[in-house]
ZAMARGU-4260 file (C-alpha; in steps of 0.2 Angstrom, whole numbers, plus 5000, padded with zeros to 4 digits):
<rodrens>
0) 5617/5068/6240 | 5610/5051/6237 | 5618/5037/6227 | 5607/5034/6211 | 5611/5015/6206
5) 5602/5017/6189 | 5612/5034/6184 | 5629/5027/6188 | 5625/5012/6180 | 5622/5019/6163
10) 5637/5031/6166 | 5649/5017/6169 | 5641/5001/6162 | 5658/4992/6163 | 5657/4994/6182
15) 5647/4982/6189 | 5650/4969/6180 | 5670/4969/6182 | 5666/4972/6201 | 5656/4955/6202
20) 5670/4946/6192 | 5683/4952/6203 | 5671/4947/6218 | 5667/4929/6210 | 5686/4925/6208
25) 5688/4930/6228 | 5672/4920/6233 | 5681/4907/6222 | 5696/4907/6232 | 5687/4903/6248
30) 5677/4890/6239 | 5692/4880/6237 | 5695/4882/6254 | 5677/4875/6257 | 5677/4861/6247
35) 5695/4855/6254 | 5692/4858/6273 | 5674/4854/6276 | 5672/4835/6272 | 5687/4834/6284
40) 5679/4842/6296 | 5689/4854/6298 | 5688/4874/6300 | 5686/4883/6286 | 5692/4901/6294
45) 5707/4895/6305 | 5720/4892/6301 | 5724/4904/6288 | 5729/4896/6270 | 5745/4886/6270
50) 5754/4875/6261 | 5754/4855/6260 | 5773/4857/6269 | 5763/4866/6282 | 5770/4883/6279
55) 5759/4898/6277 | 5755/4906/6260 | 5760/4923/6259 | 5745/4938/6252 | 5755/4939/6236
60) 5756/4919/6232 | 5737/4920/6235 | 5729/4930/6224 | 5714/4923/6214 | 5719/4916/6198
65) 5736/4925/6194 | 5746/4918/6209 | 5745/4900/6201 | 5750/4906/6183 | 5764/4918/6191
70) 5770/4902/6201 | 5768/4890/6187 | 5756/4879/6197 | 5770/4875/6211 | 5772/4882/6229
75) 5784/4895/6233 | 5790/4887/6248 | 5795/4871/6244 | 5791/4868/6225 | 5777/4855/6227
80) 5764/4856/6212 | 5748/4860/6215 | 5732/4858/6205 | 5725/4868/6191 | 5708/4866/6199
85) 5711/4879/6211 | 5712/4893/6197 | 5698/4885/6189 | 5686/4886/6201 | 5691/4903/6205
90) 5687/4909/6185 | 5670/4898/6185 | 5665/4906/6201 | 5671/4924/6193 | 5661/4918/6177
95) 5646/4914/6184 | 5644/4930/6195 | 5647/4941/6181 | 5633/4932/6171 | 5622/4932/6185
100) 5624/4952/6186 | 5622/4955/6168 | 5607/4943/6166 | 5597/4948/6181 | 5591/4963/6192
105) 5603/4965/6207 | 5593/4957/6220 | 5590/4941/6210 | 5609/4942/6204 | 5614/4940/6221
110) 5602/4926/6225 | 5610/4919/6211 | 5628/4922/6216 | 5624/4911/6231 | 5615/4898/6221
115) 5630/4896/6211 | 5642/4896/6225 | 5634/4882/6233 | 5632/4871/6219 | 5649/4873/6216
120) 5655/4868/6232 | 5643/4854/6232 | 5648/4848/6214 | 5668/4847/6219 | 5664/4839/6236
125) 5654/4825/6229 | 5666/4822/6216 | 5680/4820/6227 | 5671/4810/6242 | 5654/4805/6234
130) 5647/4813/6248 | 5635/4832/6249 | 5635/4839/6265 | 5619/4845/6274 | 5625/4864/6272
135) 5620/4862/6252 | 5607/4850/6253 | 5593/4855/6269 | 5603/4871/6271 | 5602/4879/6253
140) 5583/4872/6251 | 5578/4883/6267 | 5590/4898/6262 | 5580/4895/6245 | 5561/4897/6252
145) 5567/4911/6264 | 5575/4921/6249 | 5560/4918/6238 | 5548/4926/6250 | 5562/4942/6253
150) 5566/4942/6235 | 5551/4939/6223 | 5561/4941/6208 | 5568/4926/6211 | 5554/4916/6204
155) 5551/4933/6192 | 5536/4938/6203 | 5535/4958/6201 | 5516/4960/6209 | 5516/4979/6213
160) 5509/4972/6231 | 5527/4965/6238 | 5514/4954/6248 | 5506/4945/6234 | 5523/4942/6224
165) 5531/4937/6241 | 5516/4922/6243 | 5518/4918/6227 | 5536/4915/6226 | 5536/4907/6243
170) 5524/4895/6235 | 5533/4892/6218 | 5549/4889/6230 | 5540/4876/6242 | 5533/4866/6226
175) 5552/4866/6218 | 5557/4858/6235 | 5545/4846/6238 | 5542/4841/6218 | 5560/4840/6216
180) 5566/4829/6231 | 5550/4819/6228 | 5553/4814/6211 | 5571/4810/6214 | 5566/4799/6230
185) 5552/4790/6219 | 5565/4786/6205 | 5578/4780/6219 | 5566/4768/6227 | 5559/4761/6211
190) 5577/4760/6204 | 5582/4751/6220 | 5567/4738/6218 | 5573/4733/6200 | 5591/4734/6204
195) 5591/4726/6221 | 5603/4738/6227 | 5604/4756/6231 | 5604/4765/6215 | 5605/4784/6222
200) 5610/4791/6238 | 5598/4801/6249 | 5610/4816/6248 | 5603/4817/6230 | 5585/4818/6235
205) 5588/4834/6246 | 5601/4842/6234 | 5587/4841/6220 | 5574/4848/6232 | 5587/4862/6237
210) 5590/4866/6218 | 5569/4866/6215 | 5570/4879/6229 | 5579/4890/6219 | 5573/4885/6202
215) 5555/4880/6205 | 5548/4862/6201 | 5552/4864/6181 | 5569/4867/6185 | 5570/4852/6197
220) 5562/4841/6184 | 5577/4848/6171 | 5591/4845/6185 | 5586/4826/6187 | 5585/4823/6167
225) 5595/4837/6161 | 5608/4829/6173 | 5605/4811/6167 | 5611/4819/6150 | 5625/4829/6157
230) 5633/4812/6167 | 5630/4802/6150 | 5641/4814/6140 | 5652/4818/6156 | 5657/4799/6159
235) 5659/4795/6140 | 5673/4808/6140 | 5682/4805/6158 | 5682/4787/6150 | 5689/4790/6133
240) 5702/4801/6142 | 5706/4789/6153 | 5710/4776/6139 | 5719/4787/6129 | 5730/4795/6142
245) 5731/4780/6154 | 5728/4793/6168 | 5713/4800/6177 | 5709/4820/6172 | 5705/4831/6186
250) 5689/4832/6182 | 5686/4813/6181 | 5672/4808/6193 | 5678/4797/6208 | 5671/4779/6207
255) 5667/4766/6218 | 5662/4747/6217 | 5648/4738/6225 | 5660/4737/6242 | 5661/4756/6242
260) 5681/4754/6237 | 5690/4766/6223 | 5688/4759/6206 | 5691/4766/6189 | 5677/4770/6176
265) 5669/4755/6169 | 5654/4743/6170 | 5645/4742/6187 | 5655/4757/6193 | 5646/4770/6205
270) 5649/4787/6199 | 5643/4802/6210 | 5626/4810/6203 | 5628/4826/6212 | 5641/4836/6199
275) 5628/4832/6185 | 5613/4837/6196 | 5623/4854/6199 | 5627/4859/6181 | 5610/4854/6176
280) 5605/4866/6189 | 5616/4878/6184 | 5611/4878/6165 | 5592/4881/6170 | 5595/4894/6181
285) 5605/4905/6170 | 5599/4899/6154 | 5585/4887/6151 | 5573/4892/6163 | 5561/4903/6151
290) 5562/4888/6138 | 5558/4875/6150 | 5541/4886/6157 | 5536/4888/6139 | 5538/4869/6137
295) 5527/4865/6151 | 5515/4879/6149 | 5511/4871/6132 | 5514/4853/6138 | 5500/4857/6151
300) 5488/4865/6137 | 5488/4851/6127 | 5479/4842/6142 | 5465/4856/6143
</rodrens>
C-alpha cells in the first residue's frame, strides 16, 4: 500500500497546514538561537538553550510560543524578564510556513519555508548588529540558484520536460541574482558619489541578489523600491513611538552616527536597510509576484 498525498490531503485538508504551522513554530524557536548566537560567532548547536543566568532551560519551559505566555515573560529559574520578540519570531515563522503551504505546491512551499527562515534571520541580525552574515547573502543566493534548477516550480516553470523547466528556472534565478545585486551596487555607488560617504553596505548588495535568486529580477527590483517604502513607514512609526513613549520599541531599528556609535532615530542617523529588504522580499514572494510580473509585462509591451 502506497501513500497517496492528494487523497490524504483531500480527506484531511487541515492536517498539512496545521503541521506546517507547528513545524514553523519549532523552526522559529531555532531561529531565535541563530539570531542571537551567529553574530557572536557562537555555536548554534551547543550548548543547549540556557537562561542569561546560566541555568539550562527545561524542555517544558522551551515550548514555542506557549512557554512565554505561561511564564508571563519571565525565566522560571531566576525571574529575569525576556523579550516578547522570542514568541513573536516563532509566531511569524509559523504564519509564514502555513501561508507557504496553503499558497504553493509542496516543493515550492518547502523552498518558501527555507527562504522565509533565512530572511527572518537576516532581518533581526541586521536590526541588532547592522550586519548580514554571508550565510544569508552569498549562501542564500547559491542555494536559491541550486533549488531553482531542481525545483522549477519555484519560478513557476512547469514544462513537461524536466530539463527544459530546470534550465528556464535556473536562468530566471541567475537573472534575479545578477540584476538584484547589480542594481543595488549602482545605487550605492551613485549615492556615495553624491553624498560623499557610504550610503549602503555591501551586505545589502549581496542580500538583494539572494532575494532575486528566489524571486527573479522582478522580485529584486520590488525588494529595493518596496523596501524603501517599508523603511519610510517603519522609521516614521518608530520615531513617533519613541517621542510619545520616551523609549524604544522592540522593533525600533538600531541606528548609528557617522562614527558608528549608537544613537537615537533622527536626521542623519544610519539605519539598517536589510530588514526593509527582507520584508519587501517576503511581500513579493507571497503576495505581489503575479502583480509585478503583469506590471513589467505591460511595461515591456509599451516599448515594442
